[in-house]
All heavy atoms as an XYZ file, in Angstrom:
981
protein
N      42.216     48.900    -74.348
C      40.809     48.558    -74.658
C      40.003     49.869    -74.557
O      40.097     50.592    -73.570
C      40.301     47.535    -73.678
C      38.934     47.007    -74.013
S      38.290     45.733    -72.836
C      39.090     44.275    -73.471
N      39.176     50.132    -75.536
C      38.298     51.319    -75.535
C      37.202     51.158    -74.490
O      36.840     50.026    -74.096
C      37.720     51.517    -76.908
C      38.715     51.874    -77.968
N      39.514     50.932    -78.556
C      39.006     53.047    -78.506
C      40.321     51.534    -79.409
N      40.016     52.837    -79.415
N      36.648     52.284    -74.087
C      35.586     52.283    -73.060
C      34.394     51.428    -73.474
O      33.861     50.678    -72.687
C      35.169     53.721    -72.767
C      34.217     53.816    -71.601
C      33.896     55.269    -71.260
O      34.804     56.139    -71.396
O      32.774     55.507    -70.846
N      34.023     51.522    -74.761
C      32.894     50.720    -75.211
C      33.207     49.219    -75.155
O      32.343     48.437    -74.785
C      32.528     51.122    -76.654
C      31.264     50.400    -77.143
C      30.857     50.875    -78.549
O      31.531     51.686    -79.155
N      29.787     50.319    -79.044
N      34.430     48.853    -75.535
C      34.809     47.434    -75.457
C      34.807     46.956    -74.019
O      34.415     45.837    -73.724
C      36.165     47.206    -76.078
C      36.202     47.388    -77.588
C      37.594     47.358    -78.174
O      38.568     47.673    -77.434
O      37.744     47.054    -79.361
N      35.282     47.785    -73.097
C      35.301     47.455    -71.681
C      33.877     47.248    -71.187
O      33.589     46.254    -70.481
C      35.994     48.558    -70.862
O      37.312     48.702    -71.332
C      36.014     48.223    -69.378
N      32.968     48.133    -71.551
C      31.559     47.993    -71.122
C      30.971     46.703    -71.658
O      30.241     46.009    -70.927
C      30.750     49.187    -71.588
S      31.125     50.714    -70.723
N      31.213     46.402    -72.905
C      30.697     45.139    -73.482
C      31.264     43.934    -72.765
O      30.529     42.958    -72.500
C      30.994     45.083    -74.965
C      30.249     46.084    -75.858
C      30.752     46.038    -77.276
C      28.751     45.818    -75.793
N      32.570     43.951    -72.455
C      33.175     42.829    -71.766
C      32.583     42.654    -70.353
O      32.270     41.512    -69.944
C      34.697     43.034    -71.683
N      32.422     43.756    -69.647
C      31.846     43.692    -68.301
C      30.405     43.193    -68.378
O      30.002     42.321    -67.588
C      31.916     45.077    -67.624
C      31.103     45.123    -66.351
C      33.398     45.435    -67.323
N      29.640     43.733    -69.332
C      28.248     43.293    -69.479
C      28.169     41.772    -69.753
O      27.355     41.073    -69.160
C      27.584     44.063    -70.595
C      26.081     43.728    -70.720
C      25.472     44.385    -71.896
N      26.011     43.749    -73.104
C      25.881     44.234    -74.318
N      25.294     45.375    -74.526
N      26.377     43.591    -75.372
N      29.069     41.304    -70.618
C      29.091     39.900    -70.949
C      29.352     39.010    -69.715
O      28.650     38.007    -69.492
C      30.103     39.617    -72.045
C      30.131     38.201    -72.494
O      29.047     37.664    -72.831
O      31.228     37.600    -72.528
N      30.319     39.389    -68.947
C      30.666     38.594    -67.743
C      29.552     38.667    -66.716
O      29.145     37.655    -66.134
C      32.012     39.078    -67.139
C      32.256     38.443    -65.791
C      33.152     38.722    -68.087
N      29.044     39.891    -66.454
C      27.955     40.037    -65.479
C      26.695     39.314    -65.891
O      25.970     38.790    -65.052
C      27.676     41.502    -65.205
C      28.741     42.250    -64.441
C      28.369     43.717    -64.288
C      28.994     41.607    -63.078
N      26.454     39.248    -67.205
C      25.315     38.490    -67.697
C      25.401     37.012    -67.271
O      24.441     36.412    -66.869
C      25.206     38.594    -69.233
C      24.118     37.802    -69.812
N      22.777     38.168    -69.700
C      24.128     36.634    -70.521
C      22.029     37.254    -70.314
N      22.814     36.333    -70.820
N      26.616     36.465    -67.368
C      26.824     35.077    -67.007
C      26.755     34.844    -65.480
O      26.007     34.037    -64.997
C      28.199     34.567    -67.498
C      28.593     33.225    -66.976
C      27.833     32.071    -67.519
N      27.882     32.135    -68.966
C      26.826     32.241    -69.765
N      25.635     32.228    -69.294
N      26.973     32.309    -71.060
N      27.546     35.597    -64.762
C      27.682     35.305    -63.335
C      26.601     35.995    -62.519
O      26.480     35.701    -61.314
C      29.086     35.668    -62.752
C      30.157     34.879    -63.465
C      29.330     37.172    -62.863
N      25.820     36.859    -63.145
C      24.798     37.575    -62.425
C      23.428     36.914    -62.400
O      22.542     37.352    -61.686
N      23.258     35.872    -63.191
C      21.920     35.235    -63.201
C      21.775     34.371    -61.934
O      22.763     33.917    -61.341
C      21.692     34.419    -64.475
C      22.475     33.135    -64.503
O      22.024     32.152    -63.930
O      23.562     33.125    -65.127
N      20.536     34.189    -61.525
C      20.307     33.552    -60.221
C      20.821     32.138    -60.161
O      21.328     31.722    -59.101
C      18.824     33.587    -59.863
C      17.909     32.686    -60.692
C      16.514     32.770    -60.196
C      15.555     31.908    -60.982
N      14.220     31.948    -60.461
N      20.755     31.385    -61.225
C      21.219     30.002    -61.180
C      22.710     29.907    -61.057
O      23.223     29.079    -60.291
C      20.704     29.198    -62.380
C      19.207     29.182    -62.485
C      18.444     29.590    -63.558
C      18.244     28.735    -61.514
N      17.120     29.421    -63.298
C      16.963     28.880    -62.055
C      18.377     28.224    -60.218
C      15.808     28.555    -61.355
C      17.219     27.887    -59.492
C      15.960     28.057    -60.083
N      23.439     30.717    -61.784
C      24.896     30.702    -61.681
C      25.366     31.036    -60.306
O      26.283     30.418    -59.727
C      25.533     31.655    -62.702
O      25.293     31.216    -64.030
N      24.773     32.056    -59.705
C      25.136     32.466    -58.341
C      24.884     31.291    -57.385
O      25.737     31.000    -56.530
C      24.333     33.716    -57.901
C      24.472     33.979    -56.426
C      24.844     34.917    -58.710
N      23.752     30.628    -57.511
C      23.440     29.494    -56.628
C      24.400     28.342    -56.830
O      24.873     27.722    -55.886
C      22.001     29.052    -56.827
C      20.931     30.018    -56.283
C      19.557     29.617    -56.741
C      21.011     30.090    -54.744
N      24.723     28.029    -58.076
C      25.637     26.920    -58.383
C      27.021     27.241    -57.795
O      27.621     26.386    -57.140
C      25.707     26.615    -59.882
C      26.877     25.695    -60.203
C      24.390     25.998    -60.368
N      27.504     28.450    -58.030
C      28.833     28.811    -57.507
C      28.846     28.725    -55.992
O      29.784     28.158    -55.417
C      29.232     30.233    -58.001
C      30.422     30.763    -57.224
C      29.537     30.224    -59.490
N      27.810     29.204    -55.333
C      27.789     29.135    -53.882
C      27.688     27.692    -53.381
O      28.303     27.330    -52.394
C      26.692     29.997    -53.293
O      25.418     29.554    -53.726
N      26.948     26.843    -54.096
C      26.828     25.424    -53.711
C      28.176     24.698    -53.823
O      28.455     23.806    -53.057
C      25.785     24.703    -54.534
C      24.366     25.138    -54.326
S      23.782     24.958    -52.665
C      24.040     23.232    -52.366
N      28.982     25.126    -54.826
C      30.275     24.469    -55.025
C      31.383     25.088    -54.213
O      32.548     24.688    -54.349
C      30.623     24.532    -56.541
C      29.727     23.746    -57.463
C      30.100     24.012    -58.923
C      29.782     22.234    -57.166
N      31.036     25.979    -53.310
C      32.083     26.676    -52.528
C      32.857     25.772    -51.596
O      33.982     26.035    -51.285
C      31.462     27.848    -51.765
O      30.596     27.350    -50.771
N      32.229     24.711    -51.113
C      32.871     23.879    -50.080
C      33.510     22.625    -50.656
O      34.541     22.168    -50.140
C      31.865     23.534    -49.001
C      31.445     24.779    -48.223
C      30.628     24.434    -46.994
O      30.761     23.308    -46.472
O      29.888     25.326    -46.564
N      32.897     22.037    -51.669
C      33.453     20.797    -52.203
C      32.826     20.512    -53.570
O      31.810     21.063    -53.901
C      33.175     19.620    -51.255
C      31.705     19.281    -51.082
C      31.472     18.139    -50.122
N      30.080     17.863    -49.934
C      29.361     17.055    -50.708
N      29.901     16.418    -51.712
N      28.069     16.852    -50.465
N      33.472     19.595    -54.310
C      32.869     19.208    -55.586
C      31.530     18.502    -55.335
O      31.371     17.814    -54.317
C      33.907     18.218    -56.187
C      35.156     18.497    -55.489
C      34.778     19.003    -54.098
N      30.592     18.615    -56.259
C      29.313     17.961    -56.145
C      28.939     17.300    -57.459
O      29.336     17.738    -58.543
C      28.240     18.993    -55.771
C      28.357     19.640    -54.407
C      27.342     20.761    -54.268
C      28.154     18.644    -53.304
N      28.177     16.238    -57.312
C      27.620     15.573    -58.503
C      26.407     16.349    -58.994
O      25.797     17.115    -58.260
C      27.236     14.142    -58.146
C      28.430     13.296    -57.757
C      28.015     11.958    -57.300
N      27.665     11.127    -58.513
C      27.370      9.859    -58.447
N      27.371      9.204    -57.303
N      27.094      9.215    -59.559
N      26.054     16.119    -60.242
C      24.909     16.775    -60.857
C      23.669     16.594    -59.996
O      22.922     17.521    -59.683
C      24.677     16.227    -62.254
C      23.584     16.919    -63.006
C      23.862     18.003    -63.836
C      22.269     16.511    -62.899
C      22.837     18.642    -64.502
C      21.225     17.129    -63.573
C      21.530     18.225    -64.388
N      23.398     15.334    -59.587
C      22.211     15.036    -58.802
C      22.205     15.744    -57.439
O      21.172     16.159    -56.971
C      22.062     13.529    -58.606
O      23.195     13.023    -57.949
N      23.386     15.917    -56.814
C      23.476     16.641    -55.559
C      23.111     18.123    -55.765
O      22.392     18.728    -54.953
C      24.874     16.550    -54.963
C      25.272     15.160    -54.495
C      26.694     15.067    -54.067
O      27.602     15.419    -54.848
O      26.918     14.673    -52.880
N      23.619     18.695    -56.854
C      23.302     20.073    -57.165
C      21.825     20.232    -57.416
O      21.166     21.126    -56.907
C      24.093     20.537    -58.375
C      25.563     20.876    -58.174
C      26.298     20.976    -59.482
C      25.701     22.149    -57.367
N      21.259     19.348    -58.174
C      19.838     19.427    -58.554
C      18.943     19.346    -57.286
O      17.969     20.086    -57.160
C      19.509     18.285    -59.535
C      18.017     18.228    -59.892
C      17.759     18.745    -61.281
N      16.358     18.934    -61.520
C      15.542     17.998    -62.004
N      15.999     16.803    -62.256
N      14.288     18.253    -62.198
N      19.294     18.448    -56.371
C      18.509     18.312    -55.118
C      18.669     19.531    -54.241
O      17.763     19.904    -53.520
C      18.946     17.082    -54.357
C      18.333     15.787    -54.866
C      18.514     14.674    -53.881
N      19.921     14.415    -53.506
C      20.753     13.647    -54.181
N      20.304     12.960    -55.221
N      22.007     13.483    -53.794
N      19.804     20.196    -54.293
C      20.145     21.293    -53.383
C      19.596     22.629    -53.854
O      19.469     23.555    -53.062
C      21.629     21.416    -53.204
O      22.173     20.204    -52.650
N      19.332     22.762    -55.138
C      18.896     24.052    -55.709
C      17.395     23.952    -56.039
O      17.020     23.446    -57.066
C      19.737     24.441    -56.916
C      21.217     24.507    -56.548
C      19.252     25.740    -57.500
C      22.139     24.729    -57.717
N      16.602     24.476    -55.138
C      15.156     24.396    -55.311
C      14.707     25.168    -56.559
O      15.107     26.295    -56.758
C      14.504     24.999    -54.062
C      12.967     24.808    -54.073
C      12.349     25.342    -52.778
O      12.978     25.245    -51.728
O      11.204     25.822    -52.867
N      13.883     24.497    -57.342
C      13.251     25.161    -58.505
C      14.019     25.078    -59.794
O      13.484     25.503    -60.841
N      15.225     24.552    -59.794
C      15.981     24.466    -61.038
C      15.621     23.215    -61.772
O      15.518     22.114    -61.173
C      17.515     24.567    -60.793
C      18.244     24.863    -62.133
C      18.063     23.338    -60.093
C      19.706     25.303    -61.959
N      15.409     23.334    -63.053
C      15.102     22.159    -63.888
C      16.414     21.491    -64.282
O      17.486     22.073    -64.230
C      14.355     22.555    -65.124
O      15.169     23.337    -66.005
N      16.316     20.227    -64.724
C      17.479     19.495    -65.172
C      18.128     20.222    -66.357
O      19.349     20.396    -66.411
C      17.088     18.077    -65.573
C      18.293     17.262    -66.007
C      17.926     15.786    -66.146
O      17.053     15.297    -65.456
N      18.638     15.074    -67.030
N      17.303     20.705    -67.281
C      17.811     21.428    -68.441
C      18.562     22.696    -68.049
O      19.623     23.011    -68.556
C      16.677     21.731    -69.403
C      17.142     22.444    -70.686
C      15.957     22.724    -71.597
N      16.370     23.293    -72.870
C      16.756     24.559    -73.034
N      16.744     25.404    -72.000
N      17.134     24.985    -74.195
N      17.951     23.479    -67.148
C      18.570     24.751    -66.717
C      19.889     24.516    -65.991
O      20.859     25.255    -66.149
C      17.588     25.568    -65.878
C      18.124     26.937    -65.546
S      18.680     27.916    -66.963
C      17.155     28.178    -67.843
N      19.940     23.464    -65.142
C      21.182     23.135    -64.433
C      22.244     22.718    -65.440
O      23.374     23.175    -65.355
C      20.946     22.063    -63.405
C      22.185     21.650    -62.587
C      22.829     22.843    -61.921
C      21.787     20.557    -61.580
N      21.884     21.921    -66.416
C      22.822     21.523    -67.467
C      23.373     22.736    -68.188
O      24.572     22.863    -68.390
C      22.146     20.566    -68.474
O      21.725     19.382    -67.769
C      23.069     20.167    -69.592
N      22.504     23.628    -68.618
C      22.924     24.857    -69.331
C      23.811     25.742    -68.450
O      24.835     26.276    -68.931
C      21.712     25.651    -69.841
C      20.912     25.029    -70.939
C      19.624     25.839    -71.191
C      21.760     24.985    -72.235
N      23.437     25.900    -67.207
C      24.178     26.738    -66.291
C      25.576     26.182    -66.075
O      26.586     26.890    -66.170
C      23.452     26.869    -64.927
O      22.150     27.453    -65.162
C      24.232     27.723    -63.944
N      25.682     24.875    -65.811
C      26.969     24.224    -65.596
C      27.812     24.313    -66.875
O      29.030     24.601    -66.794
C      26.803     22.761    -65.193
C      26.316     22.582    -63.768
C      25.796     21.148    -63.531
C      27.409     22.952    -62.755
N      27.215     24.103    -68.019
C      27.935     24.160    -69.283
C      28.499     25.594    -69.505
O      29.663     25.756    -69.949
C      27.054     23.757    -70.422
C      27.775     23.669    -71.771
C      26.934     23.004    -72.819
N      26.732     21.621    -72.500
C      25.639     20.914    -72.785
N      24.657     21.475    -73.436
N      25.548     19.669    -72.468
N      27.739     26.585    -69.228
C      28.172     27.970    -69.423
C      29.245     28.344    -68.421
O      30.221     29.046    -68.766
C      26.998     28.939    -69.344
C      26.130     28.897    -70.561
O      26.642     28.695    -71.681
N      24.840     29.050    -70.392
N      29.115     27.880    -67.187
C      30.146     28.162    -66.164
C      31.472     27.461    -66.530
O      32.542     28.020    -66.325
C      29.689     27.756    -64.786
C      28.558     28.627    -64.176
C      28.010     27.961    -62.936
C      29.089     30.033    -63.879
N      31.331     26.265    -67.084
C      32.502     25.539    -67.522
C      33.134     26.257    -68.744
O      34.392     26.413    -68.783
C      32.123     24.100    -67.947
C      33.286     23.238    -68.313
C      32.875     21.819    -68.712
O      31.681     21.523    -68.847
O      33.806     20.984    -68.944
N      32.352     26.725    -69.653
C      32.840     27.429    -70.850
C      33.612     28.684    -70.422
O      34.621     29.019    -71.004
C      31.696     27.778    -71.726
C      32.096     28.590    -72.963
C      30.885     28.811    -73.875
N      31.324     29.522    -75.088
C      31.017     30.772    -75.343
N      30.254     31.488    -74.514
N      31.437     31.344    -76.459
N      33.125     29.366    -69.380
C      33.784     30.579    -68.895
C      34.984     30.328    -68.006
O      35.606     31.250    -67.501
C      32.786     31.476    -68.171
C      31.782     32.126    -69.106
O      32.002     32.097    -70.341
O      30.783     32.660    -68.616
N      35.281     29.026    -67.751
C      36.449     28.688    -66.947
C      36.230     28.778    -65.480
O      37.178     28.808    -64.678
N      34.937     28.802    -65.016
C      34.656     28.956    -63.612
C      34.400     27.615    -62.916
O      34.553     27.511    -61.720
C      33.451     29.870    -63.438
C      33.593     31.253    -64.030
C      32.270     32.007    -64.024
C      34.670     32.026    -63.310
N      33.984     26.627    -63.699
C      33.645     25.292    -63.174
C      34.394     24.262    -64.012
O      34.525     24.409    -65.226
C      32.129     25.027    -63.225
C      31.784     23.597    -62.967
C      31.417     25.922    -62.203
N      34.869     23.230    -63.310
C      35.527     22.114    -64.018
C      34.648     20.872    -63.852
O      34.155     20.591    -62.766
C      36.904     21.837    -63.397
C      37.642     20.732    -64.110
S      39.362     20.553    -63.587
C      39.174     20.214    -61.855
N      34.494     20.149    -64.937
C      33.673     18.938    -64.966
C      34.656     17.765    -65.065
O      35.502     17.719    -65.964
C      32.797     18.981    -66.216
C      31.889     17.807    -66.432
C      31.067     18.075    -67.682
N      30.089     17.062    -67.906
C      30.215     16.052    -68.748
N      31.363     15.924    -69.439
N      29.305     15.147    -68.858
N      34.485     16.817    -64.145
C      35.362     15.624    -64.128
C      34.495     14.380    -64.266
O      33.598     14.148    -63.463
C      36.172     15.556    -62.824
O      36.881     16.765    -62.653
C      37.122     14.372    -62.804
N      34.780     13.582    -65.298
C      34.012     12.348    -65.529
C      34.901     11.157    -65.038
O      36.030     11.015    -65.473
C      33.672     12.153    -67.022
C      32.953     10.836    -67.245
C      32.909     13.353    -67.543
N      34.321     10.359    -64.167
C      34.966      9.140    -63.709
C      34.350      7.961    -64.447
O      33.120      7.798    -64.383
C      34.803      8.945    -62.169
O      35.258     10.140    -61.526
C      35.562      7.785    -61.668
N      35.158      7.184    -65.198
C      34.597      6.112    -66.032
C      34.153      4.924    -65.209
O      34.821      3.913    -65.150
C      35.745      5.767    -66.965
C      36.986      6.145    -66.220
C      36.597      7.283    -65.325
N      32.992      5.058    -64.591
C      32.370      3.933    -63.878
C      31.063      3.611    -64.593
O      30.707      4.261    -65.574
C      32.092      4.302    -62.411
O      31.247      5.472    -62.392
C      33.364      4.601    -61.653
N      30.351      2.612    -64.126
C      29.012      2.290    -64.683
C      27.998      2.512    -63.619
O      28.012      1.785    -62.617
C      28.969      0.843    -65.230
C      27.602      0.503    -65.758
C      30.063      0.626    -66.275
N      27.114      3.468    -63.727
C      27.116      4.552    -64.732
C      28.255      5.523    -64.498
O      28.806      5.569    -63.394
C      25.747      5.217    -64.524
C      25.442      5.001    -63.072
C      26.039      3.637    -62.761
N      28.593      6.341    -65.464
C      29.687      7.287    -65.294
C      29.370      8.293    -64.160
O      28.229      8.689    -63.977
C      29.747      8.059    -66.623
C      29.018      7.203    -67.591
C      28.021      6.405    -66.803
N      30.375      8.627    -63.416
C      30.210      9.622    -62.318
C      30.774     10.948    -62.838
O      31.875     11.006    -63.374
C      30.992      9.180    -61.087
C      30.918     10.179    -59.975
C      31.848      9.772    -58.811
N      31.881     10.866    -57.851
C      31.401     10.808    -56.635
N      30.817      9.689    -56.214
N      31.494     11.838    -55.842
N      29.982     12.003    -62.694
C      30.381     13.323    -63.136
C      30.358     14.258    -61.908
O      29.328     14.395    -61.253
C      29.491     13.854    -64.269
C      29.926     15.241    -64.709
C      29.457     12.890    -65.427
N      31.510     14.863    -61.661
C      31.620     15.801    -60.554
C      31.901     17.202    -61.111
O      32.589     17.358    -62.118
C      32.766     15.416    -59.613
C      32.465     14.112    -58.857
O      31.580     14.176    -57.992
O      33.099     13.114    -59.149
N      31.407     18.213    -60.393
C      31.635     19.603    -60.747
C      32.318     20.281    -59.594
O      31.921     20.073    -58.450
C      30.315     20.287    -61.085
C      29.653     19.717    -62.323
C      28.751     18.648    -62.212
C      29.926     20.228    -63.569
C      28.167     18.100    -63.322
C      29.334     19.681    -64.696
C      28.458     18.642    -64.567
O      27.840     18.082    -65.695
N      33.291     21.095    -59.904
C      33.971     21.874    -58.850
C      34.399     23.233    -59.433
O      34.549     23.388    -60.632
C      35.158     21.118    -58.288
C      36.304     20.850    -59.258
C      37.392     20.053    -58.633
O      37.962     20.489    -57.615
O      37.699     18.968    -59.203
N      34.599     24.162    -58.501
C      35.071     25.456    -58.946
C      36.533     25.385    -59.352
O      37.324     24.672    -58.721
C      34.906     26.483    -57.797
C      33.489     26.847    -57.410
C      33.496     27.814    -56.230
C      32.729     27.427    -58.579
N      36.887     26.131    -60.382
C      38.292     26.261    -60.779
C      38.897     27.344    -59.887
O      38.208     28.014    -59.106
C      38.394     26.685    -62.222
O      37.773     27.981    -62.384
C      37.753     25.683    -63.174
N      40.194     27.584    -60.093
C      40.843     28.677    -59.341
C      40.186     29.992    -59.688
O      39.898     30.819    -58.772
C      42.342     28.713    -59.664
N      39.857     30.205    -60.963
C      39.159     31.381    -61.364
C      37.757     31.475    -60.721
O      37.347     32.527    -60.212
C      39.031     31.478    -62.898
C      38.295     32.657    -63.471
C      39.042     33.962    -63.083
C      38.203     32.522    -64.980
N      37.047     30.349    -60.695
C      35.739     30.277    -60.080
C      35.793     30.629    -58.591
O      34.870     31.255    -58.051
N      36.853     30.209    -57.916
C      37.015     30.511    -56.471
C      37.140     32.003    -56.234
O      36.736     32.503    -55.190
C      38.177     29.762    -55.888
C      37.928     28.244    -55.830
C      38.723     27.594    -54.731
N      38.044     26.357    -54.347
C      36.921     26.258    -53.609
N      36.389     27.319    -53.161
N      36.393     25.093    -53.326
N      37.714     32.729    -57.216
C      37.872     34.199    -57.026
C      36.491     34.845    -57.067
O      36.351     36.004    -56.642
C      38.736     34.837    -58.119
O      38.105     34.715    -59.392
C      40.141     34.216    -58.143
N      35.467     34.156    -57.551
C      34.123     34.708    -57.590
C      33.367     34.533    -56.262
O      32.359     35.171    -56.042
C      33.338     33.998    -58.733
C      32.008     34.534    -59.159
C      32.097     35.990    -59.533
C      31.479     33.709    -60.290
N      33.903     33.675    -55.398
C      33.191     33.408    -54.135
C      33.034     34.625    -53.237
O      31.963     34.843    -52.729
C      33.939     32.305    -53.362
C      33.728     30.926    -53.868
C      34.570     29.884    -53.091
C      32.269     30.509    -53.858
N      34.068     35.401    -53.048
C      33.954     36.578    -52.185
C      32.848     37.508    -52.622
O      31.962     37.857    -51.812
C      35.289     37.307    -52.020
C      36.243     36.576    -51.104
O      35.798     35.705    -50.317
O      37.441     36.877    -51.167
N      32.834     37.932    -53.877
C      31.749     38.823    -54.297
C      30.368     38.153    -54.203
O      29.382     38.789    -53.817
C      32.057     39.191    -55.736
C      33.403     38.695    -56.024
C      33.837     37.808    -54.920
N      30.254     36.890    -54.584
C      28.966     36.179    -54.551
C      28.490     36.046    -53.109
O      27.331     36.337    -52.817
C      29.067     34.816    -55.248
C      27.888     33.938    -54.895
C      29.145     35.002    -56.753
N      29.347     35.622    -52.228
C      28.969     35.447    -50.831
C      28.652     36.829    -50.181
O      27.745     36.924    -49.341
C      30.019     34.689    -50.032
C      30.225     33.249    -50.523
C      31.355     32.565    -49.786
C      28.932     32.422    -50.453
N      29.392     37.860    -50.538
C      29.116     39.197    -50.039
C      27.714     39.665    -50.514
O      26.953     40.223    -49.715
C      30.189     40.190    -50.472
N      27.405     39.405    -51.762
C      26.091     39.799    -52.314
C      24.984     39.010    -51.552
O      23.964     39.571    -51.229
C      26.047     39.545    -53.801
C      24.741     39.894    -54.502
C      24.388     41.369    -54.300
C      24.799     39.559    -55.969
N      25.213     37.736    -51.357
C      24.206     36.897    -50.621
C      24.017     37.408    -49.192
O      22.895     37.493    -48.733
C      24.654     35.426    -50.633
N      25.121     37.773    -48.513
C      25.026     38.298    -47.173
C      24.268     39.638    -47.178
O      23.426     39.898    -46.286
C      26.400     38.445    -46.570
N      24.565     40.466    -48.150
C      23.884     41.759    -48.240
C      22.392     41.522    -48.468
O      21.570     42.162    -47.801
C      24.452     42.572    -49.408
C      23.756     43.905    -49.535
C      24.082     45.074    -48.886
C      22.602     44.180    -50.341
N      23.210     46.053    -49.259
C      22.298     45.546    -50.138
C      21.837     43.423    -51.187
C      21.221     46.155    -50.763
C      20.760     44.022    -51.829
C      20.441     45.352    -51.631
N      22.019     40.626    -49.369
C      20.617     40.354    -49.644
C      19.914     39.826    -48.410
O      18.795     40.254    -48.081
C      20.494     39.346    -50.796
N      20.543     38.916    -47.689
C      19.956     38.356    -46.493
C      19.806     39.455    -45.429
O      18.780     39.521    -44.710
C      20.783     37.209    -45.956
N      20.782     40.322    -45.306
C      20.765     41.349    -44.288
C      19.735     42.456    -44.563
O      19.335     43.182    -43.658
N      19.351     42.615    -45.821
C      18.448     43.704    -46.174
C      17.119     43.251    -46.755
O      16.329     44.058    -47.285
C      19.145     44.632    -47.225
C      20.352     45.338    -46.663
N      20.248     46.395    -45.799
C      21.659     45.091    -46.783
C      21.436     46.785    -45.442
N      22.301     46.002    -46.026
N      16.845     41.971    -46.660
C      15.628     41.427    -47.273
C      14.361     42.039    -46.706
O      13.401     42.312    -47.424
C      15.606     39.914    -47.238
C      15.506     39.341    -45.858
C      15.507     37.791    -45.891
N      15.569     37.263    -44.555
C      14.497     37.166    -43.778
N      13.324     37.536    -44.202
N      14.625     36.693    -42.540
N      14.315     42.299    -45.392
C      13.145     42.892    -44.759
C      12.936     44.320    -45.267
O      11.827     44.685    -45.631
C      13.276     42.844    -43.223
C      12.131     43.625    -42.560
C      13.280     41.403    -42.753
N      14.014     45.080    -45.328
C      13.922     46.459    -45.844
C      13.420     46.472    -47.300
O      12.612     47.320    -47.685
C      15.304     47.167    -45.778
C      15.823     47.384    -44.362
C      17.240     47.826    -44.378
O      17.505     48.980    -44.733
O      18.104     46.960    -44.126
N      13.946     45.551    -48.074
C      13.544     45.505    -49.467
C      12.084     45.111    -49.602
O      11.331     45.684    -50.392
C      14.470     44.529    -50.239
C      15.879     45.138    -50.345
C      13.923     44.226    -51.624
C      16.926     44.153    -50.827
N      11.626     44.163    -48.789
C      10.236     43.767    -48.797
C       9.332     44.929    -48.406
O       8.300     45.148    -49.046
C      10.008     42.586    -47.842
N       9.722     45.725    -47.400
C       8.956     46.894    -47.022
C       8.919     47.917    -48.129
O       7.874     48.515    -48.423
C       9.476     47.513    -45.726
C       9.233     46.678    -44.510
N       8.025     46.090    -44.211
C      10.079     46.371    -43.481
C       8.107     45.435    -43.072
N       9.364     45.579    -42.638
N      10.072     48.164    -48.765
C      10.124     49.124    -49.877
C       9.238     48.700    -51.012
O       8.536     49.527    -51.614
C      11.573     49.293    -50.345
N       9.253     47.426    -51.348
C       8.403     46.910    -52.420
C       6.930     47.084    -52.076
O       6.128     47.475    -52.938
C       8.684     45.413    -52.682
C       9.987     45.171    -53.378
C      10.286     43.699    -53.555
N      11.510     43.480    -54.260
C      12.077     42.305    -54.418
N      11.498     41.213    -53.886
N      13.214     42.202    -55.075
N       6.578     46.780    -50.835
C       5.176     46.951    -50.418
C       4.739     48.404    -50.519
O       3.627     48.721    -50.994
C       4.999     46.412    -49.008
N       5.585     49.344    -50.065
C       5.279     50.784    -50.176
C       5.103     51.196    -51.638
O       4.168     51.884    -51.989
C       6.402     51.619    -49.543
C       6.309     51.757    -48.046
C       7.234     52.838    -47.496
N       8.627     52.683    -47.969
C       9.558     51.917    -47.392
N       9.261     51.271    -46.300
N      10.798     51.885    -47.869
N       6.006     50.738    -52.462
C       5.940     51.065    -53.920
C       4.662     50.530    -54.513
O       3.969     51.208    -55.281
C       7.175     50.492    -54.645
C       7.194     50.820    -56.104
C       7.805     51.995    -56.535
C       6.612     49.982    -57.020
C       7.804     52.321    -57.875
C       6.591     50.293    -58.364
C       7.203     51.459    -58.796
N       4.367     49.260    -54.236
C       3.154     48.657    -54.783
C       1.878     49.361    -54.324
O       0.956     49.555    -55.125
C       3.092     47.158    -54.472
C       4.190     46.368    -55.158
O       4.830     46.905    -56.080
O       4.427     45.196    -54.748
N       1.854     49.759    -53.042
C       0.665     50.505    -52.559
C       0.540     51.856    -53.287
O      -0.552     52.251    -53.713
C       0.779     50.750    -51.057
C       0.327     49.599    -50.205
C       0.148     49.979    -48.735
N       1.325     50.621    -48.166
C       2.382     50.015    -47.631
N       2.381     48.668    -47.590
N       3.411     50.658    -47.143
N       1.670     52.543    -53.426
C       1.706     53.864    -54.100
C       1.259     53.675    -55.550
O       0.442     54.450    -56.078
C       3.087     54.458    -54.041
C       3.228     55.781    -54.694
C       4.676     56.257    -54.613
C       4.916     57.321    -55.638
N       6.265     57.517    -56.024
N       1.738     52.661    -56.190
C       1.415     52.377    -57.577
C      -0.080     52.094    -57.729
O      -0.725     52.598    -58.658
C       2.270     51.193    -58.100
C       2.275     51.112    -59.622
O       2.364     52.127    -60.295
O       2.147     49.956    -60.102
N      -0.611     51.305    -56.819
C      -2.072     50.989    -56.873
C      -2.903     52.262    -56.630
O      -3.884     52.490    -57.291
C      -2.426     49.962    -55.809
C      -2.302     48.539    -56.262
C      -2.984     47.563    -55.299
N      -2.687     47.838    -53.903
C      -1.632     47.287    -53.240
N      -0.822     46.454    -53.864
N      -1.449     47.571    -51.968
N      -2.452     53.071    -55.671
C      -3.164     54.316    -55.355
C      -3.175     55.269    -56.561
O      -4.213     55.903    -56.823
C      -2.588     55.017    -54.130
C      -2.801     54.226    -52.852
O      -3.637     53.285    -52.851
O      -2.100     54.527    -51.862
N      -2.061     55.365    -57.252
C      -1.979     56.237    -58.420
C      -2.863     55.712    -59.551
O      -3.385     56.538    -60.331
C      -0.516     56.380    -58.870
C       0.335     57.211    -57.908
C       1.786     57.229    -58.303
O       2.169     56.560    -59.293
O       2.545     57.904    -57.596
N      -2.991     54.417    -59.685
C      -3.794     53.868    -60.771
C      -5.314     54.059    -60.509
O      -6.089     54.117    -61.455
C      -3.498     52.365    -60.916
C      -2.143     52.083    -61.504
C      -1.836     50.611    -61.625
O      -2.694     49.758    -61.326
N      -0.617     50.315    -62.036
N      -5.710     54.187    -59.239
C      -7.118     54.322    -58.930
C      -7.548     55.810    -58.925
O      -8.735     56.096    -58.900
C      -7.469     53.731    -57.558
O      -6.704     54.382    -56.554
C      -7.246     52.248    -57.576
N      -6.592     56.712    -58.999
C      -6.943     58.153    -59.035
C      -7.468     58.563    -60.360
O      -7.324     58.110    -61.365
C      -5.680     59.020    -58.687
C      -5.352     58.914    -57.233
O      -6.224     58.466    -56.451
O      -4.235     59.293    -56.860
């Protein structure tokens, strides 16, 4: 594979697994399969449409498996595939890093914003 093809492939995958909703869905599914409604209640701020799109894309990429149980109404469960489970370590490491450095990042942002405001008033 040429370097340009490798970059495009990496960009494509990171685009999918790097968005905030995918990361949250993958982390929510880390312990057990969940129903759509359980995911929706657990992920603050996600709309029904965005959760549907996120799950569909994760399923398309082979990271999530959708299982329909033919009951009335039908029961739909989502769980990580074996490939999806390989994403847990990097996702959980990133979440731990973010939690461990959130105060430093907040201070850096505040310093930057003050500097930016000061430069605009000069």
